[in-house]
C-alpha positions as CSV (number, residue, x, y, z in Angstrom):
1,M,-17.2,-8.1,-19.1
2,I,-14.3,-5.7,-18.5
3,K,-14.8,-3.6,-15.4
4,K,-15.9,0.0,-15.8
5,F,-13.0,2.4,-15.5
6,I,-14.4,4.0,-12.4
7,D,-14.3,0.6,-10.7
8,F,-10.5,0.4,-11.2
9,I,-10.2,3.9,-9.8
10,N,-12.1,3.0,-6.7
11,E,-10.2,-0.2,-6.3
12,A,-6.9,1.7,-6.5
13,Q,-8.1,4.1,-3.8
14,N,-8.5,1.4,-1.2
15,G,-5.8,1.8,1.4
16,M,-4.7,5.1,0.0
17,L,-7.1,7.6,1.7
18,S,-5.7,10.9,2.8
19,D,-5.9,12.4,6.3
20,S,-8.6,14.7,5.0
21,D,-10.8,11.7,4.1
22,L,-10.6,10.3,7.6
23,V,-11.8,11.2,11.2
24,S,-10.2,10.2,14.4
25,V,-12.4,8.1,16.8
26,S,-12.2,8.0,20.6
27,S,-10.1,5.3,22.0
28,D,-8.6,4.2,25.4
29,S,-5.3,3.7,23.5
30,S,-2.7,6.3,22.8
31,S,-2.9,5.3,19.1
32,N,-4.7,7.6,16.7
33,F,-7.4,5.3,15.2
34,K,-9.4,6.7,12.2
35,L,-12.4,5.8,10.1
36,N,-14.2,7.5,7.2
37,P,-16.6,10.2,8.4
38,E,-19.8,8.2,8.1
39,A,-18.4,5.1,9.8
40,A,-16.8,7.3,12.5
41,K,-20.1,9.0,13.4
42,A,-21.9,5.6,13.6
43,Y,-19.0,4.1,15.7
44,E,-19.1,7.0,18.2
45,E,-22.9,6.6,18.6
46,M,-22.6,2.9,19.1
47,K,-19.7,3.2,21.6
48,S,-21.7,5.9,23.5
49,A,-24.7,3.6,23.7
50,A,-22.7,0.7,24.9
51,E,-21.0,2.7,27.7
52,K,-24.5,3.8,28.9
53,D,-25.2,0.1,29.3
54,G,-21.9,-0.4,31.2
55,I,-20.2,-2.0,28.3
56,H,-16.6,-1.1,27.4
57,W,-14.1,-2.3,24.8
58,T,-10.7,-1.4,23.4
59,I,-10.2,-0.6,19.7
60,T,-7.1,-2.3,18.3
61,D,-7.2,-1.4,14.6
62,S,-9.2,0.8,12.2
63,Y,-8.2,2.4,8.9
64,R,-5.4,0.4,7.4
65,D,-3.3,1.7,4.5
66,Y,-2.3,-0.5,1.5
67,D,1.2,-1.4,2.8
68,S,-0.1,-2.3,6.2
69,Q,-2.6,-4.6,4.6
70,V,0.2,-6.3,2.7
71,Q,2.0,-7.0,6.0
72,V,-1.2,-8.3,7.6
73,A,-1.8,-10.6,4.6
74,A,1.8,-11.9,4.8
75,T,1.4,-12.6,8.6
76,K,-2.2,-14.0,8.7
77,G,-2.5,-15.4,5.2
78,L,-5.2,-14.6,2.6
79,Y,-8.9,-15.6,3.0
80,K,-8.7,-17.5,-0.3
81,N,-5.8,-19.6,1.2
82,G,-7.5,-20.3,4.5
83,G,-6.1,-17.3,6.3
84,L,-7.6,-14.3,8.0
85,A,-6.7,-11.4,5.7
86,A,-8.3,-9.8,2.7
87,E,-6.4,-9.3,-0.5
88,P,-4.5,-5.9,-0.4
89,G,-6.6,-3.3,-2.1
90,T,-9.9,-5.0,-1.1
91,S,-10.1,-4.8,2.7
92,N,-12.9,-2.8,4.3
93,H,-10.1,-1.5,6.6
94,G,-8.8,0.1,3.5
95,W,-12.0,2.1,3.1
96,G,-11.9,3.2,6.8
97,S,-15.1,1.3,7.3
98,A,-13.9,-1.5,9.7
99,V,-12.6,-1.7,13.3
100,D,-11.0,-4.5,15.2
101,L,-12.0,-4.6,18.9
102,K,-10.7,-6.2,22.0
103,L,-13.9,-7.6,23.6
104,D,-14.9,-9.5,26.7
105,D,-17.9,-11.8,26.6
106,S,-20.4,-9.1,27.7
107,A,-19.2,-6.7,25.0
108,Q,-19.3,-9.3,22.3
109,K,-22.9,-10.2,23.3
110,W,-23.9,-6.5,23.4
111,L,-22.6,-6.0,19.9
112,Q,-24.3,-9.1,18.6
113,Q,-27.6,-7.7,19.9
114,N,-27.1,-4.0,19.1
115,A,-24.4,-3.3,16.4
116,S,-26.8,-3.6,13.5
117,K,-28.8,-0.6,14.9
118,Y,-25.7,1.5,14.0
119,G,-24.9,-0.2,10.7
120,F,-22.2,-2.5,11.9
121,S,-22.0,-6.2,11.1
122,N,-19.5,-8.9,12.0
123,I,-17.5,-11.5,10.1
124,P,-18.3,-14.8,12.0
125,K,-14.8,-16.3,12.0
126,E,-13.4,-12.9,13.2
127,P,-15.4,-12.0,16.3
128,W,-13.2,-9.0,16.8
129,H,-13.9,-7.5,13.4
130,W,-16.9,-5.1,12.9
131,E,-17.5,-3.2,9.7
132,H,-19.8,-0.4,8.6
133,K,-20.5,-1.5,5.0
134,A,-22.9,1.3,4.2
135,S,-20.2,3.9,4.4
136,I,-18.0,2.3,1.7
137,E,-19.9,3.8,-1.2
138,S,-19.6,7.3,0.3
139,V,-15.8,6.8,0.5
140,K,-15.6,5.8,-3.1
141,G,-17.4,9.0,-3.9
142,L,-14.3,10.8,-2.6
143,T,-12.5,9.8,-5.8
144,G,-11.3,13.0,-7.5
145,K,-11.6,15.0,-4.3
146,S,-8.8,13.5,-2.2
147,E,-5.1,14.2,-2.6
148,T,-4.6,10.7,-3.9
149,S,-6.6,11.4,-7.1
150,T,-3.4,12.6,-8.8
151,I,-1.6,9.3,-8.4
152,L,-4.4,6.8,-8.7
153,I,-3.5,5.9,-12.3
154,D,-0.2,4.2,-11.6
155,S,1.5,1.1,-13.0
156,D,-0.5,-1.1,-10.6
157,L,-3.8,0.1,-11.9
158,V,-2.7,0.0,-15.5
159,S,-1.5,-3.6,-15.0
160,R,-4.9,-4.6,-13.8
161,I,-6.6,-3.1,-16.8
162,I,-4.1,-4.9,-19.1
163,N,-4.8,-8.2,-17.4
164,E,-8.5,-7.7,-18.0
165,L,-7.9,-7.0,-21.7
166,K,-5.8,-10.1,-22.0
167,K,-8.8,-12.1,-20.7
168,K,-10.7,-10.6,-23.6
169,N,-8.1,-12.1,-26.0
170,F,-6.2,-8.9,-26.7
171,S,-2.8,-10.0,-28.0
172,Q,0.5,-8.8,-26.4
173,E,1.3,-7.2,-29.7
174,D,-1.9,-5.2,-29.5
175,L,-1.3,-4.2,-25.9
176,D,2.3,-3.1,-26.6
177,K,1.0,-0.4,-29.0
178,F,-0.6,1.3,-26.0
179,S,1.7,0.4,-23.2
180,S,3.8,3.0,-21.5
181,S,5.4,0.7,-19.1
182,P,9.1,1.2,-18.6
183,K,11.2,-1.2,-20.6
184,L,14.6,-2.4,-19.5
185,I,17.0,-2.6,-22.4
186,S,19.5,-4.9,-20.7
187,Q,20.0,-7.1,-17.6
188,N,22.8,-4.9,-16.3
189,D,22.2,-3.5,-12.9
190,I,23.0,0.1,-14.0
191,D,20.1,-0.1,-16.5
192,F,17.7,-0.9,-13.6
193,Y,18.7,2.2,-11.7
194,K,18.7,4.5,-14.8
195,Q,15.3,3.3,-16.0
196,L,13.9,3.8,-12.5
197,L,14.9,7.4,-12.6
198,K,13.7,7.9,-16.2
199,S,10.3,6.3,-15.4
200,L,9.9,8.7,-12.4
201,G,10.5,11.7,-14.7
202,A,13.9,12.3,-13.1
203,N,17.1,13.1,-15.0
204,E,20.1,10.9,-14.3
205,T,22.9,12.6,-12.2
206,P,25.9,11.1,-10.4
207,E,24.4,12.1,-7.0
208,K,21.1,10.4,-7.8
209,L,22.8,7.2,-8.9
210,K,25.0,7.3,-5.8
211,F,21.9,7.5,-3.6
212,L,20.3,4.5,-5.4
213,Y,23.5,2.5,-4.9
214,A,23.6,3.5,-1.2
215,W,19.9,2.5,-0.9
216,R,20.5,-0.8,-2.5
217,Q,23.6,-1.4,-0.3
218,G,21.6,-0.5,2.8
219,E,18.8,-2.9,1.9
220,G,21.1,-5.8,1.2
221,G,19.0,-8.9,0.9
222,Q,18.8,-11.4,-2.0
223,A,15.1,-11.1,-3.0
224,K,15.0,-11.9,-6.7
225,N,14.9,-8.9,-9.1
226,N,13.9,-6.7,-6.1
227,P,16.9,-4.5,-5.1
228,F,14.9,-2.3,-2.7
229,N,12.8,-5.1,-1.0
230,T,9.4,-3.9,-2.2
231,T,6.2,-5.8,-1.2
232,K,4.0,-4.8,-4.2
233,S,2.4,-7.5,-6.4
234,I,1.9,-6.8,-10.1
235,P,-1.4,-8.3,-11.3
236,G,-0.9,-11.0,-13.9
237,K,2.8,-11.5,-12.9
238,P,3.7,-14.4,-10.6
239,D,5.7,-13.6,-7.5
240,S,6.6,-15.3,-4.2
241,N,7.4,-14.1,-0.7
242,Y,11.1,-13.7,0.1
243,N,10.4,-13.2,3.8
244,S,7.7,-13.2,6.5
245,I,6.8,-9.5,6.0
246,G,5.9,-9.9,2.3
247,V,9.0,-8.7,0.4
248,K,8.6,-10.3,-3.0
249,N,10.7,-12.4,-5.3
250,Y,9.9,-11.3,-8.9
251,P,10.1,-13.6,-11.9
252,D,12.2,-11.1,-13.9
253,R,13.8,-7.6,-13.6
254,Q,11.0,-6.0,-15.7
255,T,8.4,-7.0,-13.1
256,G,10.7,-5.9,-10.3
257,L,11.1,-2.5,-11.9
258,E,7.3,-2.1,-12.3
259,A,6.7,-3.1,-8.7
260,T,9.3,-0.6,-7.4
261,L,7.8,2.2,-9.5
262,S,4.3,1.2,-8.3
263,T,5.4,1.5,-4.7
264,L,7.2,4.8,-5.2
265,K,4.0,6.3,-6.7
266,L,2.2,5.7,-3.4
267,P,1.4,9.0,-1.5
268,Y,4.0,8.3,1.2
269,Y,6.8,8.9,-1.3
270,V,5.7,12.0,-3.1
271,N,8.4,14.2,-1.5
272,L,11.1,11.7,-2.3
273,V,10.1,11.4,-5.9
274,N,9.9,15.2,-6.2
275,L,13.4,15.5,-4.8
276,L,14.6,12.9,-7.3
277,K,13.3,15.3,-10.0
278,N,15.6,18.0,-8.7
279,D,18.9,17.9,-10.6
280,Q,20.6,19.7,-7.7
281,A,19.7,17.1,-5.1
282,T,22.6,15.4,-3.4
283,A,22.8,11.8,-2.4
284,I,22.7,12.6,1.3
285,Q,19.6,14.9,0.8
286,L,17.8,12.0,-0.9
287,A,18.8,9.6,1.8
288,Q,17.5,11.9,4.5
289,E,14.2,12.2,2.6
290,L,14.0,8.5,2.3
291,S,14.4,8.1,6.0
292,K,11.3,10.2,6.6
293,T,9.1,7.8,4.7
294,P,7.5,4.5,5.9
295,W,10.1,2.5,4.0
296,G,11.2,0.1,6.7
297,T,14.9,0.3,6.1
298,G,15.0,3.9,4.9
299,K,17.7,5.1,7.3
300,N,20.2,2.5,6.1
301,A,21.1,4.6,3.0
302,E,22.1,7.4,5.3
303,T,24.3,5.1,7.2
304,V,26.0,3.8,4.1
305,L,26.7,7.3,2.8
306,S,28.1,8.4,6.2
307,K,30.6,5.6,6.1
308,G,31.8,6.7,2.6
309,N,32.1,3.3,1.1
310,V,29.3,3.0,-1.5
311,N,29.6,-0.4,-3.1
312,P,26.1,-2.0,-3.6
313,P,25.7,-5.8,-4.0
314,P,24.6,-7.1,-7.4
315,I,20.8,-7.2,-7.9
316,A,19.9,-10.9,-7.2
């Protein structure tokens, strides 16, 4: 049976909660750990009870966004492959319902005896991982209320729906009638950059292309069909890891384009995409905006432009 549409929406929301969907929890660390409101309340009650019994622990991880889950999966491997990470988009960390804790023997024993009173349970092969499963449904109920609701229907979500339809024997010809996926008209590098702008709803200008060239040059790398070193997987399309942090090799440029677009439609890049839609935006303004995002090599485009020699390597 094809999944209900709301299931796809909920799946897309995992790892993409906004700050307004989350609550900070107390921690001995300087890091700002967050959980969804229901899990946060239960966690604080559990932690307070433990401290009254003389038990202390340190929180090491809590809510984890989609891109962070991609990196964890690349480092620890997926459960289905014998690793210790959930598939990106399915982790309970992505619902703000799970914490990882640094525990001594007495803290571990206390949790095993008491955590269930507060709704927390443990994954046996991960003694540090405790999750509040009852709060997951309440988070899914935030769909349509959070800031992410305007971007949930992206190319990644559409690809999952199409993949399900193919399982029901819809032909590619049938699907093409309804597909709005960007289509490359050639294998020329310039077509990739132009189609990227077009698919984001941005007009093509010399300054925008200059920015994309500088970004590509700053990225360098030889990941196949992946000029900006994205880590997104497109369901139904094979890929492989180019490096240890999960940058992908894509089977063709079309897949690489869809993965790049899917990444840029994440909430972290809204300001960059909006600036790309501004026909007065300069290459340096775009590079400066990129550097404010979580894109790991975002500042490199600024460096390339400052040196004045924009000459990007071919897309591998």
